[in-house]
Structures are given as C-alpha cells and as structure tokens.
DRENTOR-859846 format. One record per residue (C-alpha): residue number from 0; residue in three letters; y, x, z. Coordinates in steps of 0.1 Angstrom, whole numbers, padded with zeros to 4 digits. Each point is the difference from the previous one (the first is absolute). Example, Ala and Ser with C-alpha at 12.3 -4.5 7.8 and 13.67 -1.06 7.14 Angstrom:
! DRENTOR-859846
(0; 'ALA'; (-0045; 0123; 0078))
(1; 'SER'; (0034; 0014; -0007))
This chain:
! DRENTOR-859846
(0; 'MET'; (0000; 0000; 0000))
(1; 'THR'; (0035; 0013; -0009))
(2; 'LYS'; (0031; 0002; 0021))
(3; 'THR'; (0029; 0009; -0022))
(4; 'LYS'; (0038; 0002; 0001))
(5; 'ASN'; (0018; -0017; -0028))
(6; 'SER'; (0033; -0015; -0007))
(7; 'ALA'; (0006; -0037; -0006))
(8; 'SER'; (0027; 0011; -0025))
(9; 'LYS'; (-0028; 0009; -0024))
(10; 'SER'; (-0010; -0036; -0003))
(11; 'SER'; (0004; -0014; -0036))
(12; 'ALA'; (-0007; -0029; -0022))
(13; 'SER'; (-0006; -0003; -0038))
(14; 'LYS'; (-0012; -0026; -0025))
(15; 'LYS'; (-0027; 0004; -0027))
(16; 'GLU'; (-0019; -0026; -0020))
(17; 'GLY'; (0008; -0028; 0024))
(18; 'TRP'; (-0008; 0019; 0031))
(19; 'LYS'; (0024; 0012; 0027))
(20; 'ILE'; (-0012; 0034; 0012))
(21; 'ILE'; (0012; 0009; 0035))
(22; 'HIS'; (-0003; 0033; 0019))
(23; 'LEU'; (0008; -0003; 0037))
(24; 'TYR'; (0005; 0029; 0024))
(25; 'GLY'; (0010; 0005; 0037))
(26; 'THR'; (-0009; -0016; 0033))
(27; 'ALA'; (-0014; -0035; 0000))
(28; 'PHE'; (0035; -0015; 0008))
(29; 'GLU'; (0017; 0022; -0026))
(30; 'ARG'; (-0026; -0009; -0027))
(31; 'GLY'; (0005; -0037; 0009))
(32; 'VAL'; (0038; 0001; -0004))
(33; 'LYS'; (-0003; 0016; -0034))
(34; 'TYR'; (-0027; -0024; -0010))
(35; 'GLY'; (0021; -0030; 0011))
(36; 'GLU'; (0030; 0012; -0019))
(37; 'ILE'; (-0020; 0007; -0032))
(38; 'SER'; (-0018; -0034; 0001))
(39; 'LYS'; (0028; -0022; 0013))
(40; 'SER'; (0007; -0020; -0031))
(41; 'ASP'; (-0037; -0004; -0009))
(42; 'LEU'; (-0008; -0010; 0036))
(43; 'ASP'; (0028; -0027; 0000))
(44; 'GLU'; (-0016; -0015; -0032))
(45; 'ALA'; (-0035; 0002; 0014))
(46; 'LEU'; (0009; -0018; 0031))
(47; 'GLN'; (0017; -0027; -0020))
(48; 'ILE'; (-0033; -0005; -0018))
(49; 'ILE'; (-0021; 0000; 0032))
(50; 'GLU'; (0022; -0027; 0014))
(51; 'VAL'; (-0008; -0022; -0030))
(52; 'TYR'; (-0037; 0010; 0002))
(53; 'CYS'; (-0002; -0010; 0037))
(54; 'LYS'; (0016; -0034; -0006))
(55; 'ASN'; (-0022; -0008; -0030))
(56; 'THR'; (-0034; 0012; 0013))
(57; 'VAL'; (-0001; -0007; 0037))
(58; 'GLY'; (0031; -0022; 0005))
(59; 'LYS'; (0017; 0023; 0025))
(60; 'SER'; (0031; 0021; -0001))
(61; 'TRP'; (0000; 0038; -0002))
(62; 'LYS'; (0018; 0000; 0033))
(63; 'HIS'; (-0030; -0016; 0016))
(64; 'PHE'; (-0021; 0030; -0010))
(65; 'VAL'; (0026; 0025; 0010))
(66; 'ASP'; (0000; -0016; 0035))
(67; 'LEU'; (-0038; 0000; 0000))
(68; 'ALA'; (-0001; 0037; -0009))
(69; 'ALA'; (0024; 0008; 0028))
(70; 'THR'; (-0024; -0013; 0026))
(71; 'LYS'; (-0033; 0006; -0017))
(72; 'TYR'; (0004; 0034; -0015))
(73; 'MET'; (0031; 0017; 0014))
(74; 'PRO'; (-0014; 0011; 0034))
(75; 'ASN'; (-0030; 0017; -0015))
(76; 'VAL'; (0019; 0016; -0028))
(77; 'ARG'; (0026; 0014; 0025))
(78; 'ASP'; (-0025; 0011; 0026))
(79; 'ALA'; (-0030; 0012; -0020))
(80; 'TYR'; (0016; 0012; -0032))
(81; 'PRO'; (0033; 0018; 0010))
(82; 'GLU'; (0002; 0019; -0034))
(83; 'ILE'; (-0003; -0033; -0020))
(84; 'TYR'; (0024; -0018; 0024))
(85; 'ASP'; (0026; 0027; -0004))
(86; 'GLU'; (-0003; -0001; -0038))
(87; 'ILE'; (0004; -0038; 0001))
(88; 'ARG'; (0031; 0004; 0022))
(89; 'GLY'; (0014; 0024; -0026))
(90; 'ILE'; (-0008; -0024; -0029))
(91; 'ALA'; (0018; -0028; 0019))
(92; 'ALA'; (0031; 0022; 0006))
(93; 'GLY'; (0001; 0012; -0036))
(94; 'SER'; (-0005; -0034; -0016))
(95; 'GLY'; (0021; -0021; 0024))
(96; 'ARG'; (-0030; -0021; 0011))
(97; 'THR'; (-0014; -0005; 0035))
(98; 'VAL'; (-0030; 0019; 0013))
(99; 'GLU'; (-0018; -0034; 0004))
(100; 'GLU'; (0005; -0008; -0037))
(101; 'ILE'; (-0014; 0034; -0011))
(102; 'ILE'; (-0031; -0005; 0023))
(103; 'ALA'; (-0005; -0035; -0014))
(104; 'TRP'; (0005; 0012; -0035))
(105; 'ASN'; (-0027; 0027; 0004))
(106; 'GLY'; (-0023; -0025; 0017))
(107; 'TYR'; (0006; -0031; -0022))
(108; 'ILE'; (-0033; 0001; -0018))
(109; 'SER'; (-0017; -0004; 0034))
(110; 'LEU'; (0025; -0025; 0014))
(111; 'ILE'; (0003; -0023; -0030))
(112; 'SER'; (-0026; 0005; -0027))
(113; 'PRO'; (-0032; -0020; 0000))
(114; 'ALA'; (-0033; 0017; 0008))
(115; 'ASP'; (-0016; -0006; -0034))
(116; 'LEU'; (0018; 0027; -0020))
(117; 'LEU'; (-0013; 0012; -0033))
(118; 'ARG'; (0024; 0029; -0002))
(119; 'CYS'; (-0015; 0030; -0018))
(120; 'SER'; (-0026; 0018; -0021))
(121; 'ALA'; (-0009; 0036; 0008))
(122; 'PHE'; (-0026; 0028; -0001))
(123; 'ILE'; (-0007; 0034; 0014))
(124; 'ALA'; (-0025; 0024; -0016))
(125; 'THR'; (-0013; 0035; 0007))
(126; 'GLY'; (-0028; 0025; -0006))
(127; 'ASN'; (-0021; -0007; -0031))
(128; 'TYR'; (0021; -0030; -0010))
(129; 'THR'; (0032; 0021; -0007))
(130; 'SER'; (0007; 0026; -0026))
(131; 'ASP'; (0006; 0028; 0024))
(132; 'GLY'; (-0020; -0012; 0030))
(133; 'ASN'; (0031; -0007; 0021))
(134; 'ILE'; (0016; -0034; 0009))
(135; 'VAL'; (0016; -0024; -0024))
(136; 'MET'; (0017; -0031; 0015))
(137; 'ALA'; (0018; -0029; -0017))
(138; 'HIS'; (0015; -0033; 0011))
(139; 'ASN'; (0021; -0029; -0012))
(140; 'THR'; (0018; -0027; 0020))
(141; 'HIS'; (-0004; -0037; -0007))
(142; 'ASP'; (0023; -0026; 0015))
(143; 'LEU'; (0028; -0024; -0008))
(144; 'TYR'; (0024; 0017; -0024))
(145; 'ILE'; (0030; -0012; 0019))
(146; 'THR'; (-0010; 0017; 0033))
(147; 'GLU'; (-0015; 0031; -0016))
(148; 'GLN'; (0029; 0009; -0023))
(149; 'ASN'; (0015; 0021; 0028))
(150; 'GLN'; (-0032; 0022; 0004))
(151; 'ASN'; (0014; 0025; -0024))
(152; 'TYR'; (0007; 0027; 0026))
(153; 'ILE'; (-0018; 0034; 0000))
(154; 'VAL'; (0010; 0015; 0034))
(155; 'TYR'; (-0006; 0036; 0010))
(156; 'MET'; (0003; 0008; 0037))
(157; 'TYR'; (0005; 0035; 0013))
(158; 'PRO'; (0000; -0006; 0038))
(159; 'THR'; (0008; 0026; 0026))
(160; 'GLU'; (-0033; -0007; 0016))
(161; 'GLY'; (-0033; -0010; -0016))
(162; 'TYR'; (-0011; 0001; -0036))
(163; 'SER'; (0022; -0005; -0030))
(164; 'PHE'; (-0012; -0029; -0022))
(165; 'VAL'; (0008; -0023; -0029))
(166; 'ILE'; (-0004; -0038; -0001))
(167; 'GLN'; (0007; -0027; -0024))
(168; 'SER'; (0024; -0022; 0020))
(169; 'PHE'; (0029; -0024; 0000))
(170; 'PRO'; (0037; 0000; 0012))
(171; 'GLY'; (0000; 0009; 0037))
(172; 'GLY'; (-0038; 0003; 0001))
(173; 'VAL'; (-0015; 0024; 0026))
(174; 'TRP'; (-0034; -0006; -0015))
(175; 'SER'; (-0014; -0007; -0035))
(176; 'MET'; (-0011; -0037; 0003))
(177; 'SER'; (-0014; 0003; -0035))
(178; 'ASP'; (-0019; 0028; 0017))
(179; 'PHE'; (-0002; 0031; -0022))
(180; 'PHE'; (0006; 0033; 0017))
(181; 'VAL'; (-0005; 0038; -0001))
(182; 'SER'; (0004; 0021; 0031))
(183; 'SER'; (0004; 0038; 0003))
(184; 'SER'; (-0029; -0002; 0024))
(185; 'GLY'; (-0023; -0003; -0030))
(186; 'ILE'; (-0007; -0037; 0006))
(187; 'VAL'; (0007; -0025; -0029))
(188; 'GLY'; (-0004; -0037; 0004))
(189; 'THR'; (0004; -0035; -0013))
(190; 'GLU'; (-0014; -0035; 0008))
(191; 'THR'; (-0008; -0035; -0012))
(192; 'THR'; (0002; -0030; 0022))
(193; 'ILE'; (-0031; -0020; 0010))
(194; 'ALA'; (-0001; -0033; -0017))
(195; 'GLY'; (-0006; -0032; 0020))
(196; 'HIS'; (0005; 0018; 0033))
(197; 'ASN'; (0005; -0023; 0030))
(198; 'ALA'; (0028; 0020; 0016))
(199; 'ARG'; (-0003; 0002; 0038))
(200; 'GLU'; (0028; 0019; 0016))
(201; 'ASN'; (-0008; 0020; 0031))
(202; 'PRO'; (0026; -0006; 0027))
(203; 'GLY'; (0017; 0033; 0009))
(204; 'GLY'; (-0014; 0017; -0031))
(205; 'HIS'; (0022; 0022; -0021))
(206; 'PRO'; (0012; -0010; -0035))
(207; 'ILE'; (-0016; 0016; -0031))
(208; 'PHE'; (0033; 0016; -0012))
(209; 'CYS'; (0001; 0021; 0032))
(210; 'ARG'; (-0036; 0010; 0001))
(211; 'ILE'; (-0003; 0011; -0037))
(212; 'ARG'; (0034; 0018; 0000))
(213; 'HIS'; (-0010; 0019; 0032))
(214; 'CYS'; (-0033; 0010; -0018))
(215; 'ILE'; (0018; 0013; -0031))
(216; 'GLN'; (0025; 0021; 0020))
(217; 'PHE'; (-0021; 0012; 0029))
(218; 'CYS'; (-0038; -0003; -0008))
(219; 'GLY'; (-0018; 0029; -0018))
(220; 'THR'; (-0035; -0013; -0003))
(221; 'VAL'; (-0018; -0031; -0011))
(222; 'GLU'; (-0014; -0003; 0035))
(223; 'GLU'; (0035; -0002; 0014))
(224; 'TYR'; (0010; -0027; -0026))
(225; 'ILE'; (-0031; -0021; 0011))
(226; 'ALA'; (0009; 0003; 0036))
(227; 'ARG'; (0037; -0007; -0004))
(228; 'LEU'; (-0005; -0030; -0023))
(229; 'SER'; (-0025; -0016; 0023))
(230; 'ASP'; (0016; 0008; 0034))
(231; 'ASN'; (0025; -0028; 0010))
(232; 'ASN'; (-0009; -0018; -0032))
(233; 'GLY'; (0025; -0029; -0003))
(234; 'GLY'; (-0024; -0019; -0022))
(235; 'ASP'; (0029; -0007; -0022))
(236; 'TYR'; (-0011; 0016; -0033))
(237; 'ALA'; (-0037; 0000; -0010))
(238; 'CYS'; (-0007; 0024; -0028))
(239; 'SER'; (-0023; 0026; -0015))
(240; 'TRP'; (0016; 0035; 0003))
(241; 'LEU'; (-0011; 0026; -0025))
(242; 'LEU'; (0007; 0034; 0013))
(243; 'GLY'; (-0007; 0035; -0013))
(244; 'ASN'; (0002; 0036; 0013))
(245; 'VAL'; (0011; 0022; -0029))
(246; 'ASP'; (-0010; 0031; 0019))
(247; 'ASP'; (-0037; -0007; 0000))
(248; 'GLY'; (-0003; -0029; -0025))
(249; 'GLU'; (-0013; -0026; 0025))
(250; 'ILE'; (0009; -0036; -0006))
(251; 'ALA'; (-0003; -0029; 0025))
(252; 'LYS'; (0002; -0038; 0000))
(253; 'ILE'; (0013; -0016; 0032))
(254; 'GLU'; (-0004; -0038; 0000))
(255; 'LEU'; (0023; -0011; 0028))
(256; 'GLY'; (-0001; -0035; 0012))
(257; 'SER'; (0016; -0016; 0031))
(258; 'THR'; (-0028; 0011; 0024))
(259; 'GLU'; (-0026; 0016; -0022))
(260; 'ILE'; (0000; 0033; -0019))
(261; 'SER'; (-0024; 0016; -0025))
(262; 'VAL'; (0002; 0036; -0013))
(263; 'GLU'; (-0018; 0016; -0029))
(264; 'ARG'; (0005; 0036; -0011))
(265; 'LYS'; (-0013; 0021; -0029))
(266; 'ASN'; (0007; 0032; -0020))
(267; 'ASN'; (-0015; -0012; -0032))
(268; 'GLY'; (0009; -0034; -0016))
(269; 'TYR'; (0027; -0026; 0003))
(270; 'PHE'; (0013; -0030; 0019))
(271; 'VAL'; (0019; -0029; -0017))
(272; 'GLY'; (0023; -0025; 0015))
(273; 'ALA'; (0005; -0035; -0015))
(274; 'ASN'; (0006; -0020; 0033))
(275; 'GLN'; (-0037; -0002; 0007))
(276; 'VAL'; (-0017; 0009; 0033))
(277; 'GLU'; (-0035; 0016; 0000))
(278; 'ASP'; (-0008; 0000; 0037))
(279; 'ARG'; (-0021; -0029; 0009))
(280; 'TRP'; (0013; -0004; 0035))
(281; 'ILE'; (0037; -0001; -0011))
(282; 'ARG'; (-0009; -0024; -0028))
(283; 'GLU'; (-0019; -0024; 0022))
(284; 'LYS'; (0022; 0002; 0031))
(285; 'GLU'; (0035; 0003; -0014))
(286; 'THR'; (0001; -0014; -0036))
(287; 'ALA'; (-0006; -0033; -0017))
(288; 'GLY'; (-0028; 0016; -0019))
(289; 'ASN'; (0007; -0012; -0035))
(290; 'LEU'; (0015; 0025; -0024))
(291; 'SER'; (0024; -0011; -0027))
(292; 'GLU'; (-0007; 0005; -0037))
(293; 'SER'; (0027; 0026; -0001))
(294; 'VAL'; (-0016; 0021; 0028))
(295; 'VAL'; (-0034; -0002; -0016))
(296; 'SER'; (0013; 0009; -0035))
(297; 'ARG'; (0022; 0029; 0010))
(298; 'LYS'; (-0026; 0015; 0023))
(299; 'ALA'; (-0027; -0001; -0027))
(300; 'ARG'; (0023; 0014; -0026))
(301; 'LEU'; (0011; 0029; 0022))
(302; 'GLU'; (-0036; 0009; 0008))
(303; 'GLU'; (-0008; -0002; -0037))
(304; 'LEU'; (0028; 0023; -0009))
(305; 'MET'; (-0009; 0025; 0028))
(306; 'GLU'; (-0035; 0003; -0016))
(307; 'LYS'; (0013; 0001; -0035))
(308; 'HIS'; (0023; 0029; 0007))
(309; 'ALA'; (-0022; 0018; 0026))
(310; 'GLY'; (0006; 0037; -0002))
(311; 'ALA'; (0032; -0004; -0020))
(312; 'ILE'; (0024; -0018; 0024))
(313; 'ASN'; (0033; 0018; 0001))
(314; 'HIS'; (0036; -0012; 0002))
(315; 'THR'; (0001; -0010; -0037))
(316; 'VAL'; (-0032; -0021; 0003))
(317; 'ALA'; (0013; -0015; 0033))
(318; 'LYS'; (0031; -0013; -0016))
(319; 'LYS'; (-0021; -0018; -0026))
(320; 'ILE'; (-0023; -0015; 0026))
(321; 'ILE'; (0028; -0014; 0022))
(322; 'ALA'; (0016; -0015; -0032))
(323; 'ASP'; (-0032; -0017; -0012))
(324; 'HIS'; (0001; -0036; -0012))
(325; 'TYR'; (-0037; -0008; -0004))
(326; 'ASP'; (-0011; -0033; 0016))
(327; 'MET'; (-0036; 0002; 0011))
(328; 'LYS'; (-0002; -0038; 0004))
(329; 'LYS'; (0010; -0006; -0036))
(330; 'GLY'; (-0017; 0030; -0014))
(331; 'ARG'; (0030; 0012; -0020))
(332; 'VAL'; (0035; 0016; 0003))
(333; 'ASN'; (0021; -0026; 0016))
(334; 'PRO'; (0031; 0011; 0020))
(335; 'GLY'; (0002; -0026; 0029))
(336; 'PRO'; (-0010; -0005; 0036))
(337; 'ASN'; (-0034; 0015; -0004))
(338; 'SER'; (0010; 0033; -0015))
(339; 'ILE'; (0005; 0033; 0019))
(340; 'CYS'; (0036; 0000; -0013))
(341; 'LYS'; (0007; -0035; 0011))
(342; 'HIS'; (0022; -0025; -0019))
(343; 'SER'; (-0002; -0034; 0016))
(344; 'GLU'; (0029; -0012; -0020))
(345; 'LEU'; (-0021; 0004; -0032))
(346; 'GLY'; (-0030; -0018; 0014))
(347; 'GLY'; (0016; -0034; 0008))
(348; 'GLY'; (0007; 0009; 0037))
(349; 'LYS'; (0024; -0022; 0020))
(350; 'GLU'; (0018; 0030; 0013))
(351; 'LEU'; (0017; 0030; -0016))
(352; 'LYS'; (-0022; 0028; 0013))
(353; 'GLY'; (-0020; 0030; -0012))
(354; 'ALA'; (0000; 0038; -0002))
(355; 'VAL'; (0035; 0015; 0006))
(356; 'ASP'; (-0009; 0037; -0001))
(357; 'GLY'; (-0026; 0027; -0005))
(358; 'LYS'; (-0005; 0032; 0020))
(359; 'VAL'; (-0024; 0029; -0003))
(360; 'CYS'; (-0006; 0033; 0018))
(361; 'THR'; (-0025; 0027; -0002))
(362; 'GLY'; (-0012; 0027; 0024))
(363; 'GLU'; (0020; 0026; -0019))
(364; 'SER'; (0032; -0021; -0002))
(365; 'ALA'; (-0002; -0009; 0037))
(366; 'LYS'; (0006; 0037; 0009))
(367; 'ARG'; (0035; -0005; -0012))
(368; 'LEU'; (0002; -0036; 0013))
(369; 'GLY'; (0000; -0009; -0037))
(370; 'ILE'; (-0008; -0034; -0014))
(371; 'TRP'; (0002; -0017; -0034))
(372; 'ALA'; (0017; -0034; 0002))
(373; 'ARG'; (0009; -0028; -0024))
(374; 'TRP'; (0024; -0028; 0010))
(375; 'GLY'; (-0007; -0035; -0014))
(376; 'SER'; (-0035; -0010; -0012))
(377; 'SER'; (-0025; 0028; 0002))
(378; 'CYS'; (-0006; -0005; -0037))
(379; 'GLY'; (0038; 0003; -0009))
(380; 'THR'; (0003; -0036; -0013))
(381; 'PRO'; (0036; -0011; 0003))
(382; 'PHE'; (0008; -0031; 0021))
(383; 'SER'; (0028; -0024; -0011))
(384; 'VAL'; (0012; -0027; 0024))
(385; 'ASN'; (0013; -0023; -0027))
(386; 'LYS'; (-0031; 0003; -0023))
(387; 'THR'; (-0023; -0006; 0030))
(388; 'LYS'; (0020; -0031; 0011))
(389; 'ARG'; (-0002; -0014; -0035))
(390; 'ARG'; (-0038; 0002; 0001))
(391; 'ARG'; (-0004; -0018; 0033))
(392; 'HIS'; (0021; -0016; 0028))
(393; 'TYR'; (0000; 0020; 0032))
(394; 'PRO'; (0017; -0008; 0034))
(395; 'ALA'; (0037; 0008; -0002))
(396; 'TRP'; (-0001; 0022; 0031))
(397; 'GLN'; (-0025; 0023; -0018))
(398; 'THR'; (0024; 0006; -0029))
(399; 'ARG'; (0034; -0001; 0017))
(400; 'PHE'; (0003; 0037; 0007))
(401; 'LEU'; (-0027; 0011; -0024))
(402; 'LYS'; (0008; 0029; -0024))
(403; 'ASP'; (-0014; 0011; -0033))
(404; 'ARG'; (-0023; 0030; 0000))
(405; 'PRO'; (0001; 0018; -0033))
(406; 'GLY'; (-0030; 0021; -0008))
(407; 'LYS'; (0002; 0034; 0018))
(408; 'LYS'; (-0018; 0033; -0005))
(409; 'TRP'; (-0021; 0019; 0025))
(410; 'ILE'; (0019; 0027; 0019))
(411; 'PHE'; (-0012; 0028; 0022))
(412; 'VAL'; (0019; 0008; 0032))
(413; 'CYS'; (-0007; 0027; 0027))
(414; 'SER'; (0014; 0016; 0031))
(415; 'GLN'; (0032; 0020; 0001))
(416; 'VAL'; (-0014; 0026; 0024))
C-alpha cells in the first residue's frame, strides 16, 4: 500500500469522445473540493433528474431520500469511513451542496431503486482463455438512459494514503455505481446485479458505496475484498462481483446476497455476468427464482463467445464481445433487450433503457491503470431522442432531460503517474 505526498493543485479535467476524464490529487478533503468544483454544473443537472426520477418511480421527493440518508447512512459513513466522509465533505464544499445530499446521491441506488435490476453484462477471463494468459475484463452498464447519461466520468484518484485507482463514475461520485475499477493494488473488478433479488436490508449494515470504495483504495488481495464486502453487509445491493488479481492471473466470482455469500476462484477459465445467480442457496433463499428472457439469453451468448474465442481473448476481442447483438432466444442478430449490448428501445420496451457504455481492461493495461472505454452504446450506434420518440411514445419524464448520444469511438486512458 502506498503513502504519498501530492498536491491538489495537480488535479485536472478534460473531455474526450463523450467522457469527462478527471485526475484528483491531495488529501481526501482537498480531492473532494476539486471534484466538487469540477463536477458542479453536471451535478446540478443530475440532481434535477433524480428529483424527477423519484417522483415518477416511487412517488416521493428527493428531499425524502436526503433526509433518510442522513439518519440511515451518515453515522456509519462518518464513523467507519473517515476517508470517504472527508472526501464527501470536500465535494459538498466544492459544489455548494450539503453533505447529506452527497451521501444520498452516492447511495441513491440503494435508497430508491427496486431490487430487481437488470443492469449489466460482463465477463472476466484468464489463463488458457486469453491471448497472453493474463486477465481480460469487460463490462457495459444497462439502465434508464435518463439516469445513466451522467455516468460518463472516468475518475483517477491519487490519494495520500492507500492505493491509487481509476473508476467509471458520475458527478460527485465517490464510487463507481456502474462498477468498473482498476486499482494499483493489482486488483481489477466489475459486477452485475442479481435479478429478482428480494432485498432485505440488514439494520446497522454499511452501504455498498462505502464497502466497495474502501476495498478499491485499501484492500490488496481478493481475500480482503471478500471480507470487506461481506462484513457489515447492508443487504442493499445484491450482485455478482467479478474480480481479478493481475499479479498472479487469478479471477474470482463473489455472489453477494443480503445474508448469503458464495465464492468461486480459478486461474484458468472465465466468469460471466448477466444478472444471474449460480449459487443454489442464494437463488432459493433470496430470489424469486425465475430468470427473465434477457438474463438467460445474455448469459448463454456470453458463454458461447467465451468458448468461441478461447485462447484468443484480448482487448480487441473483448470490445467485440461486449458490443454483441446476437439474440439467443430468436437465434439471430437482433439488437434489443436480449443482446449483450442491450437496446430495449429497439425491442418494443416500455422504457428507454439499454447499454450506455463499454469498458475493457487487461492485465497489462492495469499496470498503468489503463482502460479502454466507449461512451454511448457499446456498439457505437447513435441515439437520437427525436427519432426514438417518433417510433414509440414514452413517459414525458424519461425524455424531459434526455440528450442525444452521437456515435463515439473507443478511447484509451491511463494514469498520469
């Protein structure tokens, strides 16, 4: 673990192919202030959107959840995670928001969102499945276009204590939420949510945004990640974590429910994520049991592509896999809700949702905290609000703040140090 001196004045922000790339230096509070200043206008817009989202999905105001976070999360964040709390205080100071708002904003997916989230497609491969024997990891995020259009932050943190890291994030985010990260500890990770999970929060447990952020900055082994994610589990975010150690090529799948946990590890092979749960105990005790057509199709296609490209998976192949449009249910190319690169708006869905990004890293790129990223659909297909509205009527609140997403190119970004 590193302990370095660095100046917050080195912090910077730039834009490329739809992404905002941010490098943050200094103490936790100093980083937070810079982050708040950089993200202020985007954060203001994002909180306008979340206010509308709250009213139209759960019938409650955003203030209700800010107040809830103040009592439910704030004591644990302040007392158990001082580094994160100081960073949040800085973000609040830099953006002109309250600490309670920033805590609620980072925890909104646990506070507001329903348990049955089909949010992502992902895989991690190693050993005889990759071209060089080292790890290759890829992920894309699926959700409502209106709430996910602010997930275009790539944030590099160079803390004075702990490991440096990069996360895909959002304005004022102290964690990824879309969950794609690379740490200088050598651990890389991503996740997909568990479909049909019957969320059961554990009183006094800690929120996922604190537990995983602590892991990324302070944990150096897969064992430490397993312990930290399961200890004080808030039960607020059931998912399958795909982790890798680029120093030895080992990969792991951690299926984390509210009370149950299952771990599988290997040095040859792969794990895929399509919102499924493999562990029988978690499936029987904590889920509804029935998997949607989308989950079944995407899982089967990911496994098929892993076998098809066995021994040749690298960052180029990974980009193609995460942008795949084959529908296993229909037996043909059909971009829609069943494809790895999800396009619910093309499949007659009632909501505007689908893949909003694509990310890839390898064992070699991770040494520089390097990732390949594409903003917008993983396949690069442009999204037009007006054209989409002409095809089908959608609720006005889903299009009120919605922006076009022109087709973007893949970019590569890496650490400044």
